FIDREN-60764 format. One record per residue: x, y, z of N, C-alpha, C, O in turn. Coordinates in steps of 0.001 Angstrom, whole numbers, padded with zeros to 6 digits, always signed. Layout:
N
XYZXYZXYZXYZ ...
END
This chain:
135
+015100+072693+138422+015645+073816+138053+016017+073866+139018+015239+073763+139966 +017692+074086+139254+018665+074593+140163+018348+075380+140909+017658+076230+140347 +018567+075669+142500+019089+077189+142845+019184+078389+141981+018352+079268+141757 +020541+078196+141496+020716+079548+140643+020631+079580+139822+021222+080398+139118 +019630+078474+139287+019136+079113+137938+017453+079535+138124+016759+080015+137228 +017029+079240+139440+015495+080014+139767+015972+081631+139834+015459+082612+139296 +017451+081494+140926+018103+082923+141257+017893+084125+139572+017621+085323+139490 +018103+083344+138770+018948+084347+137228+017528+084317+137077+017253+085399+136559 +016205+083497+137291+014962+083763+136795+014335+083166+135561+013548+083572+134706 +015210+081659+135880+014863+080806+135166+015188+080606+133484+016359+080813+133164 +014188+080200+132342+014162+080251+131074+014135+081385+130079+013317+081394+129160 +015425+082767+130338+015207+083593+129790+016097+083492+128611+016946+082674+128259 +015552+084760+128039+016596+085258+126824+018025+085124+127428+018680+084083+127480 +018380+086290+127852+019258+086447+128707+019991+085233+129579+021068+085254+130176 +019356+084543+129483+020518+082995+130613+020393+082504+129079+021472+082553+128489 +019720+082219+128603+020289+081786+126933+021625+081945+126410+022658+081298+126236 +020974+083486+126181+022036+083363+125692+023269+084044+126508+023891+084929+125921 +023651+083687+127807+024706+083407+129146+025149+082129+128875+026359+081903+128897 +024159+081048+128560+024396+079688+128149+025236+079795+127112+026401+079891+127498 +025131+079813+126158+026217+080236+125027+026940+079915+124824+027361+078918+124237 +027829+081919+125967+028452+082321+125991+029340+081176+127249+030556+081104+127071 +029031+080736+127876+029360+079779+129100+029924+078585+128438+030735+077919+129082 +029551+078159+127032+029547+077155+126298+031212+077326+125435+032131+076528+125252 +031025+078606+125103+031981+079255+124095+033450+078907+125288+034546+078509+124893 +033168+079122+126449+034437+079996+127332+035363+078241+127853+036536+077971+128111 +033784+077230+127792+034715+076396+127841+034920+075352+126749+035160+074177+127027 +034844+075696+125804+035822+075522+124494+036850+075933+124168+037768+075383+123559 +036718+077195+124666+038209+078018+124526+039440+077335+125330+040595+077041+125019 +038339+077170+126991+039447+076469+127745+040350+075074+127251+041452+074568+127463 +039440+074885+126664+040043+073115+126010+040730+073427+125127+041855+072929+125066 +040421+074086+124428+040881+074755+123040+042577+074756+124279+043220+073784+124678 +042781+076141+124529+043817+076491+125390+044460+075219+126209+045691+075231+126199 +044043+074463+126697+044192+073255+127060+045008+072423+126266+046141+072046+126568 +044238+072089+124997+045118+070967+123681+046023+071795+123103+046664+071294+122180 +046296+073122+123438+047610+073785+123092+048622+073386+123692+049525+072712+123196 +048535+073836+124989+049119+073504+126294+049784+072194+126327+050999+072187+126526 +048986+070773+126115+049762+069932+125950+050381+069665+124379+051064+068738+123944 +050018+070483+123942+050633+069717+122478+049954+069229+121483+050497+069124+120383 +048906+068919+121643+047559+068114+120805+047011+068783+120026+046026+069399+120434 +047447+068946+118506+047252+070032+117530+045643+069261+117255+044515+069741+117367 +045967+068276+116971+044514+067741+116515+043464+067821+117680+042286+067650+117367 +043737+068033+118826+042061+068476+119591+042283+069646+119576+041338+070434+119602 +043417+070028+119536+042808+072395+119066+042437+071979+118198+041555+071356+118788 +042225+071618+116801+041778+071823+115579+040953+071724+115744+040290+072629+115237 +040166+070738+116481+038945+069803+116406+037632+071129+117684+036430+071393+117633 +038811+071580+118648+037876+072715+119253+038102+073881+118553+037046+074471+118325 +038890+074323+118212+038883+075490+117127+037843+075525+116034+037497+076605+115556 +037329+074371+115618+036140+074786+114925+035151+074826+115971+034227+075590+115691 +035047+074261+117065+034129+074000+118083+033920+075459+118166+033205+075921+117277 +034282+076097+118843+034629+077512+119361+033708+078397+117839+032709+079116+117872 +034482+077991+116749+034198+079368+115919+032530+078770+115535+031913+079550+114809 +031774+077514+115935+030689+077540+115566+030055+078604+116737+029539+079684+116451 +030211+078039+118182+029310+078853+119379+029489+079795+118732+028499+080093+118064 +030637+080668+118568+031075+081746+118589+029747+083084+117535+029335+084199+117853 +029487+082214+116284+028104+082219+115466+027557+082176+115702+026784+083089+115414 +027033+081021+116644+025578+081146+116819+025467+081726+117991+024304+081844+118377 +026437+082200+118814+026270+083396+120044+025938+084652+118974+024795+085097+119077 +026590+085124+118205+026611+086133+117324+025306+085992+116547+024960+087093+116118 +024529+085086+116245+023644+085189+115699+022489+085766+116737+021872+086788+116436 +022173+084917+118229+021385+085313+118957+020971+086509+119148+019831+086971+119104 +022800+087389+119547+022607+088846+119698+022376+089684+118358+022087+090880+118379 +022484+089173+117563+022698+090248+116396+021494+090417+115935+020932+089399+115529 +020808+091625+115866+019757+092529+115454+020483+093757+115304+021019+094493+116132 +020335+093830+113560+020802+094930+112608+019774+095404+112103+018634+095224+112531 +020159+096205+110923+019282+096952+110252+020356+097729+109195+021275+098423+109629 +020107+097511+107691+021283+097885+106783+020526+099113+106631+019303+099252+106628 +021620+100152+106479+022097+101625+106421+022609+102087+105717+022593+101498+104637 +023251+103145+105759+024029+103844+104509+024619+104762+104831+023923+105638+105346 +026278+105086+104705+026670+106712+104739+026872+107348+103601+028053+107282+103259 +026135+107988+102812+026645+108281+101664+026923+107448+100686+027952+107185+100063 +025709+107031+100650+025507+105784+099375+026693+104284+099925+026908+103282+099243 +027085+104487+100856+027792+103665+101172+026910+102276+102156+026683+102410+103359 +026611+101327+101564+025658+100664+102322+026235+100054+103623+027063+100949+103790 +026422+099312+104567+027002+099240+106334+025649+098363+107004+024526+098740+106667 +025771+097308+107858+024652+096965+109151+025150+097526+110288+026345+097394+110555 +024396+098146+111012+024102+098608+111858+023643+097825+113043+022438+097613+112903 +024230+097153+114476+023757+096842+115665+023039+097609+115832+023289+098768+115502 +021741+097218+116476+020452+098381+116511+019648+097727+118214+018596+098019+118784 +020889+096663+118581+020549+096401+120072+019523+094990+120361+019611+093779+120158 +018677+095788+120863+017688+094809+121437+016814+094372+122899+017386+094721+123931 +016078+093968+122995+015327+094467+124673+016159+093367+125012+015217+092723+125473 +016937+092755+125143+018257+091812+126251+018320+093064+127549+018041+094262+127501 +018574+092614+128137+018853+093319+129572+020043+092797+129337+020046+091692+128794 +021263+093389+129648+023133+093386+129223+023043+093347+130501+023862+092448+130690 +022434+093816+132230+023634+093596+133262+022976+092098+133368+023771+091314+133888 +021586+091439+132966+021225+090170+133560+022252+089167+132529+022803+088259+133150 +022475+089217+131457+023088+088422+130653+024809+088553+131046+025598+087664+130727 +025132+089517+131614+026312+089765+132389+026710+088213+133520+027266+087118+133429 +026058+088977+134434+025398+088207+136024+025139+086533+135627+025636+085563+136200 +024530+086535+134870+024008+085136+134114+025200+084200+133584+025193+082979+133733 +026218+084911+132953+027510+084656+132341+028504+084176+133317+029220+083184+133453 +028253+085317+133965+029753+084937+135009+029218+083629+136077+029962+082718+136439 +028106+083740+136384+027431+082539+137051+028060+081215+136236+028944+080457+136636 +027389+081177+135071+027176+079817+134558+028685+079643+134147+028915+078441+134015 +029559+080251+133951+031403+080006+133220+032171+079545+134492+033357+079219+134528 +030982+079584+135897+032154+079168+137017+032005+078251+136915+032676+077787+137837 +031290+076957+136117+031663+075677+136110+032991+075145+135222+033436+074000+135296 +033328+075813+134688+034704+075645+133697+035956+076413+133913+035981+077644+133941 +037295+075429+134107+037909+076622+134424+038848+077729+133774+039886+078135+134296 +038343+078144+132588+038502+079150+132204+037649+080359+132207+038145+081485+132232 +036045+080089+132174+035224+080985+133120+035704+081638+134413+035522+082853+134497 +036323+080972+135493+036732+081193+136452+037976+082143+136322+037953+083318+136690 +039038+081536+135777+040164+083016+135063+039445+083810+134602+039238+084822+135273 +038782+083668+133277+038649+085136+132692+037587+085733+133947+037419+086931+134175 +037077+084860+134519+035189+085803+135221+035471+085722+136492+035494+084499+136627 +035748+086248+137724+035874+085707+138849+034874+086392+139783+034598+087590+139722 +034237+085313+140858+032882+084973+141732+032780+086640+142118+031774+086992+142734 +033782+087640+141772+033775+088844+142763+032689+089792+141225+031669+090451+141428 +033217+089594+140098+032434+090368+139110+030675+089765+139413+029794+090304+138743 +030504+089292+139847+028698+089019+140597+028303+089985+140849+028976+090314+141826 +027258+091166+140537+026911+091952+141546+025761+091424+142833+025751+091622+144048 +024990+090793+142057+024122+089918+142534+024466+088936+143841+025081+087875+143740 +024033+089405+144883+024843+088948+146455+024275+087967+146360+025052+087064+146672 +022505+087255+145874+022021+086031+146195+022849+085388+145203+023525+084410+145524 +022858+085836+144050+023733+084699+142872+024725+084617+143756+024923+083632+144467 +025457+085741+143753+026800+085466+144424+027351+083826+145372+028102+082862+145225 +026477+084334+146235+026296+083608+147241+026087+081662+146846+026562+080633+147327 +025205+081957+145831+024690+080643+145374+025855+080096+144207+025870+078980+143688 +026576+080943+144023+027849+080123+143475+029018+079928+144024+030047+079325+143717 +028588+080669+145048+030566+080402+146416+029754+079246+146993+030579+078412+147368 +028485+078802+147243+028069+077788+148139+028253+076486+147140+029038+075616+147517 +027590+076319+145926+027882+075485+145104+029782+075521+144688+030217+074644+143943 +030243+076044+144964+031901+075852+144724+032749+074996+145722+033584+074105+145570 +032151+075682+146902+032000+074899+147978+032355+073477+148253+033237+072740+148692 +030697+073535+147544+030530+071535+147447+031196+071104+147183+031861+070373+147917 +031425+071311+145918+032224+070733+144676+033742+070288+145510+034454+069284+145479 +033798+071560+146224+035767+071348+147279+035297+070180+148322+036041+069230+148568 +034315+070288+148773+033932+069666+149767+034023+067902+148967+034882+067059+149225 +033180+067793+148252+032944+066570+147442+034497+066112+146846+034797+064925+146973 +035046+066631+146485+036567+066400+145719+037413+066210+146937+038472+065594+146815 +037100+066613+147934+038361+066687+149202+037916+064843+150022+038764+064174+150613 +036800+064505+149870+036168+063702+150283+036822+062103+149229+037251+060985+149514 +036604+062738+148208+037704+062116+146999+038945+061708+146710+039415+060824+145994 +039503+062778+147621+040755+062744+147828+041095+063109+146134+042221+062749+145788 +040424+063640+145279+040796+063892+144150+041890+066283+144041+042327+066714+142974 
END
Protein backbone atom coordinates (compact mmCIF):
# COMPACT_ATOMS: atom_id res chain seq x y z
CA UNK A 1 0.00 0.00 0.00
CA UNK A 2 1.38 3.40 -0.95
CA UNK A 3 2.11 6.10 1.59
CA UNK A 4 -0.68 8.20 0.09
CA UNK A 5 -3.19 5.37 0.37
CA UNK A 6 -2.17 4.77 3.99
CA UNK A 7 -2.53 8.49 4.78
CA UNK A 8 -6.04 8.39 3.31
CA UNK A 9 -7.02 5.45 5.51
CA UNK A 10 -6.58 2.49 3.20
CA UNK A 11 -9.46 0.76 1.48
CA UNK A 12 -12.55 2.66 2.55
CA UNK A 13 -15.85 3.34 0.80
CA UNK A 14 -14.76 6.99 0.51
CA UNK A 15 -11.47 6.05 -1.17
CA UNK A 16 -13.20 3.57 -3.47
CA UNK A 17 -15.62 6.29 -4.58
CA UNK A 18 -12.74 8.74 -5.03
CA UNK A 19 -10.91 6.20 -7.21
CA UNK A 20 -14.02 5.83 -9.39
CA UNK A 21 -14.13 9.62 -9.74
CA UNK A 22 -10.43 9.82 -10.61
CA UNK A 23 -10.95 7.16 -13.28
CA UNK A 24 -13.74 9.23 -14.80
CA UNK A 25 -11.51 12.32 -14.74
CA UNK A 26 -8.78 10.36 -16.53
CA UNK A 27 -11.21 9.21 -19.22
CA UNK A 28 -12.62 12.71 -19.64
CA UNK A 29 -9.07 13.99 -20.16
CA UNK A 30 -8.50 11.31 -22.79
CA UNK A 31 -11.77 12.29 -24.47
CA UNK A 32 -10.68 15.95 -24.48
CA UNK A 33 -7.31 14.98 -25.97
CA UNK A 34 -8.98 12.95 -28.70
CA UNK A 35 -11.20 15.89 -29.63
CA UNK A 36 -8.19 18.23 -29.62
CA UNK A 37 -6.38 15.82 -31.94
CA UNK A 38 -9.40 15.40 -34.20
CA UNK A 39 -9.42 11.64 -33.51
CA UNK A 40 -13.18 11.16 -33.51
CA UNK A 41 -13.08 7.36 -33.40
CA UNK A 42 -11.05 7.46 -30.17
CA UNK A 43 -13.32 10.24 -28.85
CA UNK A 44 -16.34 8.03 -29.53
CA UNK A 45 -14.75 5.15 -27.60
CA UNK A 46 -13.80 7.39 -24.67
CA UNK A 47 -17.27 8.99 -24.55
CA UNK A 48 -18.79 5.53 -24.08
CA UNK A 49 -16.27 4.76 -21.32
CA UNK A 50 -16.97 8.08 -19.58
CA UNK A 51 -20.67 7.26 -19.61
CA UNK A 52 -20.04 3.82 -18.05
CA UNK A 53 -17.77 5.30 -15.39
CA UNK A 54 -20.30 7.99 -14.52
CA UNK A 55 -23.09 5.43 -14.30
CA UNK A 56 -20.95 3.30 -11.97
CA UNK A 57 -20.10 6.40 -9.92
CA UNK A 58 -23.78 7.26 -9.68
CA UNK A 59 -24.64 3.73 -8.50
CA UNK A 60 -21.95 3.94 -5.81
CA UNK A 61 -23.08 7.30 -4.49
CA UNK A 62 -26.79 6.75 -5.03
CA UNK A 63 -28.88 6.18 -1.98
CA UNK A 64 -32.40 7.21 -2.72
CA UNK A 65 -35.94 6.62 -1.63
CA UNK A 66 -39.22 6.84 -3.41
CA UNK A 67 -41.26 9.87 -2.38
CA UNK A 68 -44.26 11.75 -3.60
CA UNK A 69 -45.29 15.37 -3.69
CA UNK A 70 -49.03 15.79 -3.95
CA UNK A 71 -49.35 12.43 -5.65
CA UNK A 72 -46.46 13.01 -8.12
CA UNK A 73 -43.76 10.37 -7.52
CA UNK A 74 -40.08 11.29 -7.56
CA UNK A 75 -36.78 9.93 -6.27
CA UNK A 76 -35.04 11.81 -3.46
CA UNK A 77 -31.36 11.56 -2.53
CA UNK A 78 -31.09 10.55 1.10
CA UNK A 79 -27.34 10.82 1.52
CA UNK A 80 -25.61 7.94 3.13
CA UNK A 81 -22.90 7.56 5.67
CA UNK A 82 -20.00 8.55 3.42
CA UNK A 83 -17.81 11.40 4.63
CA UNK A 84 -17.92 13.93 1.79
CA UNK A 85 -14.74 15.68 2.91
CA UNK A 86 -12.79 12.41 2.87
CA UNK A 87 -14.11 11.68 -0.61
CA UNK A 88 -13.10 15.18 -1.74
CA UNK A 89 -9.58 14.89 -0.33
CA UNK A 90 -9.00 11.45 -1.83
CA UNK A 91 -10.57 12.43 -5.18
CA UNK A 92 -8.26 15.42 -5.55
CA UNK A 93 -5.24 13.35 -4.45
CA UNK A 94 -6.00 10.44 -6.81
CA UNK A 95 -6.83 12.79 -9.70
CA UNK A 96 -3.31 14.24 -9.61
CA UNK A 97 -2.13 11.19 -11.55
CA UNK A 98 -3.99 12.47 -14.62
CA UNK A 99 -3.60 15.53 -16.83
CA UNK A 100 -7.25 16.51 -16.50
CA UNK A 101 -7.11 15.94 -12.75
CA UNK A 102 -4.26 18.40 -12.37
CA UNK A 103 -6.19 20.98 -14.37
CA UNK A 104 -9.50 20.47 -12.56
CA UNK A 105 -8.12 20.00 -9.05
CA UNK A 106 -4.94 21.86 -8.13
CA UNK A 107 -3.03 20.33 -5.21
CA UNK A 108 -3.87 23.42 -3.16
CA UNK A 109 -7.44 22.11 -2.89
CA UNK A 110 -6.20 19.37 -0.53
CA UNK A 111 -6.85 20.56 3.00
CA UNK A 112 -5.05 17.71 4.80
CA UNK A 113 -1.43 18.88 5.09
CA UNK A 114 0.07 15.37 5.26
CA UNK A 115 -1.83 14.20 2.17
CA UNK A 116 -0.92 17.40 0.32
CA UNK A 117 2.76 16.96 1.20
CA UNK A 118 2.73 13.33 -0.01
CA UNK A 119 1.07 14.28 -3.31
CA UNK A 120 3.61 17.07 -3.84
CA UNK A 121 6.50 14.75 -2.96
CA UNK A 122 5.20 12.17 -5.43
CA UNK A 123 4.94 14.82 -8.15
CA UNK A 124 8.49 15.94 -7.43
CA UNK A 125 9.78 12.33 -7.67
CA UNK A 126 8.02 11.99 -11.02
CA UNK A 127 9.51 15.28 -12.26
CA UNK A 128 13.00 14.20 -11.21
CA UNK A 129 12.58 10.81 -12.89
CA UNK A 130 11.36 12.41 -16.13
CA UNK A 131 14.28 14.85 -16.01
CA UNK A 132 16.72 11.94 -15.70
CA UNK A 133 15.13 10.31 -18.73
CA UNK A 134 15.24 13.60 -20.63
CA UNK A 135 11.49 13.62 -21.19
